[in-house]
OpenMM code with the backbone's topology and positions (N, CA, C; nanometers):
from openmm import Vec3, app, unit

residues = "MET GLU ASP ARG ASP LEU MET GLU ASN GLU LEU LEU ILE ILE LYS GLY VAL CYS ASP LEU TYR LEU HIS GLY ALA ILE GLU SER THR THR ALA GLU VAL HIS GLN ALA PHE LYS GLU ALA LEU ASN ILE SER LEU ASP ILE GLN ASN LYS LEU TYR ASN LEU MET SER GLU LYS GLY TRP TYR LYS THR ASP THR ALA GLU GLN THR LYS ILE ASP ALA THR LYS THR LYS TYR ALA ASN ALA".split()
positions = [
    Vec3(0.5366, -1.7557, 1.7898),
    Vec3(0.5160, -1.8390, 1.6728),
    Vec3(0.6081, -1.9612, 1.6844),
    Vec3(0.5566, -2.0757, 1.6509),
    Vec3(0.6306, -2.2014, 1.6576),
    Vec3(0.7324, -2.2108, 1.5436),
    Vec3(0.8363, -2.2925, 1.5641),
    Vec3(0.9366, -2.3139, 1.4599),
    Vec3(0.8733, -2.3669, 1.3318),
    Vec3(0.7781, -2.4572, 1.3464),
    Vec3(0.7121, -2.5135, 1.2295),
    Vec3(0.6418, -2.4041, 1.1491),
    Vec3(0.5724, -2.3153, 1.2166),
    Vec3(0.5027, -2.2060, 1.1476),
    Vec3(0.6010, -2.1144, 1.0760),
    Vec3(0.7123, -2.0853, 1.1416),
    Vec3(0.8141, -2.0000, 1.0796),
    Vec3(0.8704, -2.0650, 0.9530),
    Vec3(0.8973, -2.1935, 0.9621),
    Vec3(0.9534, -2.2619, 0.8451),
    Vec3(0.8512, -2.2725, 0.7327),
    Vec3(0.7258, -2.2949, 0.7661),
    Vec3(0.6212, -2.2973, 0.6628),
    Vec3(0.6128, -2.1627, 0.5928),
    Vec3(0.6194, -2.0558, 0.6694),
    Vec3(0.6164, -1.9219, 0.6102),
    Vec3(0.7372, -1.8990, 0.5207),
    Vec3(0.8548, -1.9391, 0.5677),
    Vec3(0.9764, -1.9242, 0.4873),
    Vec3(0.9664, -2.0040, 0.3579),
    Vec3(0.9128, -2.1240, 0.3675),
    Vec3(0.8982, -2.2073, 0.2482),
    Vec3(0.8032, -2.1424, 0.1478),
    Vec3(0.6930, -2.0876, 0.1954),
    Vec3(0.5995, -2.0185, 0.1059),
    Vec3(0.6650, -1.8974, 0.0400),
    Vec3(0.7417, -1.8235, 0.1175),
    Vec3(0.8091, -1.7049, 0.0629),
    Vec3(0.9105, -1.7455, -0.0436),
    Vec3(0.9926, -1.8467, -0.0149),
    Vec3(1.0957, -1.8858, -0.1112),
    Vec3(1.0330, -1.9443, -0.2374),
    Vec3(0.9190, -2.0107, -0.2247),
    Vec3(0.8490, -2.0599, -0.3444),
    Vec3(0.8035, -1.9424, -0.4307),
    Vec3(0.7549, -1.8376, -0.3671),
    Vec3(0.7147, -1.7180, -0.4411),
    Vec3(0.8325, -1.6509, -0.5087),
    Vec3(0.9447, -1.6468, -0.4385),
    Vec3(1.0664, -1.5888, -0.4950),
    Vec3(1.1114, -1.6692, -0.6167),
    Vec3(1.1068, -1.8011, -0.6049),
    Vec3(1.1435, -1.8866, -0.7189),
    Vec3(1.0551, -1.8565, -0.8394),
    Vec3(0.9274, -1.8398, -0.8160),
    Vec3(0.8341, -1.8085, -0.9243),
    Vec3(0.8715, -1.6764, -0.9914),
    Vec3(0.9030, -1.5760, -0.9117),
    Vec3(0.9415, -1.4463, -0.9675),
    Vec3(1.0699, -1.4558, -1.0491),
    Vec3(1.1700, -1.5265, -0.9962),
    Vec3(1.2963, -1.5406, -1.0688),
    Vec3(1.2783, -1.6213, -1.1976),
    Vec3(1.1938, -1.7231, -1.1940),
    Vec3(1.1668, -1.8015, -1.3143),
    Vec3(1.1084, -1.7128, -1.4230),
    Vec3(1.0068, -1.6348, -1.3857),
    Vec3(0.9451, -1.5467, -1.4854),
    Vec3(1.0410, -1.4375, -1.5313),
    Vec3(1.1252, -1.3904, -1.4416),
    Vec3(1.2269, -1.2929, -1.4810),
    Vec3(1.3214, -1.3507, -1.5856),
    Vec3(1.3617, -1.4752, -1.5649),
    Vec3(1.4514, -1.5404, -1.6612),
    Vec3(1.3813, -1.5615, -1.7953),
    Vec3(1.2570, -1.6038, -1.7898),
    Vec3(1.1813, -1.6284, -1.9132),
    Vec3(1.1620, -1.4994, -1.9926),
    Vec3(1.1333, -1.3915, -1.9240),
    Vec3(1.0999, -1.2654, -1.9901),
    Vec3(1.2197, -1.1746, -2.0144),
    Vec3(1.3388, -1.2138, -1.9703),
    Vec3(1.4546, -1.1256, -1.9841),
    Vec3(1.4891, -1.1039, -2.1306),
    Vec3(1.5373, -0.9837, -2.1591),
    Vec3(1.5640, -0.9460, -2.2980),
    Vec3(1.7111, -0.9522, -2.3351),
    Vec3(1.7979, -0.9686, -2.2377),
    Vec3(1.9413, -0.9801, -2.2680),
    Vec3(1.9980, -1.1035, -2.2002),
    Vec3(2.1084, -1.1511, -2.2523),
    Vec3(2.1735, -1.2697, -2.1963),
    Vec3(2.2202, -1.2440, -2.0527),
    Vec3(2.2657, -1.1230, -2.0268),
    Vec3(2.3159, -1.0896, -1.8931),
    Vec3(2.2035, -1.0924, -1.7891),
    Vec3(2.0900, -1.0339, -1.8247),
    Vec3(1.9757, -1.0329, -1.7327),
    Vec3(1.9238, -1.1744, -1.7138),
    Vec3(1.9167, -1.2495, -1.8225),
    Vec3(1.8729, -1.3887, -1.8139),
    Vec3(1.9631, -1.4680, -1.7193),
    Vec3(2.0924, -1.4515, -1.7334),
    Vec3(2.1883, -1.5233, -1.6490),
    Vec3(2.1737, -1.4835, -1.5028),
    Vec3(2.1528, -1.3559, -1.4765),
    Vec3(2.1361, -1.3096, -1.3380),
    Vec3(2.0126, -1.3721, -1.2737),
    Vec3(1.9009, -1.3739, -1.3461),
    Vec3(1.7795, -1.4366, -1.2930),
    Vec3(1.7989, -1.5873, -1.2753),
    Vec3(1.8658, -1.6492, -1.3697),
    Vec3(1.8882, -1.7933, -1.3638),
    Vec3(1.9729, -1.8301, -1.2412),
    Vec3(2.0772, -1.7535, -1.2168),
    Vec3(2.1619, -1.7790, -1.0994),
    Vec3(2.0840, -1.7571, -0.9702),
    Vec3(2.0052, -1.6509, -0.9652),
    Vec3(1.9233, -1.6246, -0.8459),
    Vec3(1.8206, -1.7360, -0.8255),
    Vec3(1.7628, -1.7850, -0.9346),
    Vec3(1.6668, -1.8952, -0.9259),
    Vec3(1.7331, -2.0200, -0.8699),
    Vec3(1.8505, -2.0536, -0.9178),
    Vec3(1.9206, -2.1729, -0.8705),
    Vec3(1.9538, -2.1636, -0.7218),
    Vec3(1.9965, -2.0483, -0.6776),
    Vec3(2.0245, -2.0283, -0.5353),
    Vec3(1.8962, -2.0446, -0.4544),
    Vec3(1.7892, -1.9858, -0.5026),
    Vec3(1.6601, -1.9946, -0.4333),
    Vec3(1.6075, -2.1374, -0.4294),
    Vec3(1.6267, -2.2112, -0.5389),
    Vec3(1.5845, -2.3515, -0.5415),
    Vec3(1.6633, -2.4346, -0.4403),
    Vec3(1.7907, -2.4042, -0.4250),
    Vec3(1.8713, -2.4739, -0.3240),
    Vec3(1.8186, -2.4457, -0.1838),
    Vec3(1.7845, -2.3212, -0.1572),
    Vec3(1.7290, -2.2842, -0.0264),
    Vec3(1.5970, -2.3557, -0.0041),
    Vec3(1.5118, -2.3564, -0.1068),
    Vec3(1.3822, -2.4239, -0.0956),
    Vec3(1.4011, -2.5714, -0.0646),
    Vec3(1.4954, -2.6350, -0.1317),
    Vec3(1.5205, -2.7772, -0.1113),
    Vec3(1.5698, -2.8048, 0.0309),
    Vec3(1.6561, -2.7195, 0.0815),
    Vec3(1.7049, -2.7364, 0.2186),
    Vec3(1.5919, -2.7205, 0.3200),
    Vec3(1.5075, -2.6211, 0.2990),
    Vec3(1.3930, -2.6022, 0.3884),
    Vec3(1.2995, -2.7224, 0.3839),
    Vec3(1.2691, -2.7674, 0.2625),
    Vec3(1.1812, -2.8839, 0.2479),
    Vec3(1.2400, -3.0055, 0.3195),
    Vec3(1.3687, -3.0338, 0.2955),
    Vec3(1.4316, -3.1506, 0.3573),
    Vec3(1.4294, -3.1423, 0.5096),
    Vec3(1.4578, -3.0256, 0.5633),
    Vec3(1.4563, -3.0082, 0.7086),
    Vec3(1.3163, -3.0288, 0.7647),
    Vec3(1.2171, -2.9718, 0.6977),
    Vec3(1.0795, -2.9890, 0.7435),
    Vec3(1.0355, -3.1350, 0.7314),
    Vec3(1.0764, -3.1999, 0.6252),
    Vec3(1.0407, -3.3397, 0.6056),
    Vec3(1.1036, -3.4284, 0.7135),
    Vec3(1.2301, -3.4020, 0.7452),
    Vec3(1.2997, -3.4771, 0.8509),
    Vec3(1.2283, -3.4646, 0.9853),
    Vec3(1.1729, -3.3476, 1.0105),
    Vec3(1.1039, -3.3230, 1.1367),
    Vec3(0.9586, -3.3704, 1.1341),
    Vec3(0.9149, -3.4196, 1.0183),
    Vec3(0.7767, -3.4646, 1.0049),
    Vec3(0.6777, -3.3506, 0.9887),
    Vec3(0.7270, -3.2339, 0.9488),
    Vec3(0.6435, -3.1151, 0.9351),
    Vec3(0.5916, -3.0959, 0.7937),
    Vec3(0.6392, -3.1756, 0.7003),
    Vec3(0.5950, -3.1639, 0.5610),
    Vec3(0.5604, -3.3035, 0.5150),
    Vec3(0.4356, -3.3332, 0.5197),
    Vec3(0.3910, -3.4671, 0.4838),
    Vec3(0.3290, -3.4643, 0.3452),
    Vec3(0.3559, -3.5693, 0.2717),
    Vec3(0.2985, -3.5826, 0.1388),
    Vec3(0.2136, -3.7090, 0.1346),
    Vec3(0.1117, -3.7054, 0.0529),
    Vec3(0.0265, -3.8219, 0.0340),
    Vec3(0.0858, -3.9086, -0.0761),
    Vec3(0.0754, -4.0360, -0.0592),
    Vec3(0.1207, -4.1297, -0.1606),
    Vec3(0.0055, -4.1550, -0.2581),
    Vec3(0.0358, -4.1396, -0.3851),
    Vec3(-0.0664, -4.1616, -0.4874),
    Vec3(-0.0917, -4.3113, -0.5028),
    Vec3(-0.2162, -4.3452, -0.5243),
    Vec3(-0.2522, -4.4843, -0.5473),
    Vec3(-0.1991, -4.5278, -0.6841),
    Vec3(-0.1462, -4.6478, -0.6919),
    Vec3(-0.0881, -4.6970, -0.8162),
    Vec3(-0.1901, -4.6995, -0.9294),
    Vec3(-0.3152, -4.7299, -0.8977),
    Vec3(-0.4187, -4.7326, -1.0030),
    Vec3(-0.4387, -4.5943, -1.0648),
    Vec3(-0.4309, -4.4912, -0.9818),
    Vec3(-0.4446, -4.3544, -1.0344),
    Vec3(-0.3237, -4.3155, -1.1183),
    Vec3(-0.2053, -4.3581, -1.0764),
    Vec3(-0.0835, -4.3304, -1.1536),
    Vec3(-0.0933, -4.3981, -1.2898),
    Vec3(-0.1333, -4.5246, -1.2896),
    Vec3(-0.1455, -4.5991, -1.4147),
    Vec3(-0.2510, -4.5378, -1.5068),
    Vec3(-0.3628, -4.4952, -1.4501),
    Vec3(-0.4692, -4.4335, -1.5300),
    Vec3(-0.4209, -4.3037, -1.5937),
    Vec3(-0.3440, -4.2270, -1.5199),
    Vec3(-0.2917, -4.1011, -1.5730),
    Vec3(-0.1901, -4.1277, -1.6839),
    Vec3(-0.1039, -4.2263, -1.6640),
    Vec3(-0.0064, -4.2629, -1.7685),
    Vec3(-0.0778, -4.3031, -1.8963),
    Vec3(-0.1800, -4.3862, -1.8810),
    Vec3(-0.2562, -4.4325, -1.9974),
    Vec3(-0.3243, -4.3166, -2.0680),
    Vec3(-0.3834, -4.2282, -1.9901),
    Vec3(-0.4548, -4.1137, -2.0466),
    Vec3(-0.3630, -4.0288, -2.1335),
    Vec3(-0.2425, -4.0009, -2.0843),
    Vec3(-0.1527, -3.9113, -2.1573),
    Vec3(-0.0670, -3.9831, -2.2597),
    Vec3(-0.0554, -4.1138, -2.2493),
    Vec3(0.0180, -4.1908, -2.3494),
    Vec3(-0.0602, -4.1947, -2.4793),
    Vec3(-0.1918, -4.1878, -2.4680),
    Vec3(-0.2771, -4.1938, -2.5866),
    Vec3(-0.3070, -4.0560, -2.6445),
    Vec3(-0.2567, -3.9527, -2.5824),
    Vec3(-0.2882, -3.8161, -2.6283),
    Vec3(-0.2030, -3.7744, -2.7444),
] * unit.nanometer
topology = app.Topology()
chain = topology.addChain("A")
for resn in residues:
    res = topology.addResidue(resn, chain)
    for name in ("N", "CA", "C"):
        topology.addAtom(name, app.Element.getBySymbol(name[0]), res)
């Protein structure tokens, strides 16, 4: 397996972990449990950010640039809502 494939898999896994920790924090019934999930989420978000940055530096994570007309149309749509 290539390094790029491994990092893509790791990124997908950490995104899933972040989702689980977020929901754990939202649904927690005590302050202690909430804090534990929140701390785990923050650590996971840091890992996700590092993976993303490394992949982006290597050109392995490309994003499309939104057209300005579409951005403006979306702003207008939700400004009037």
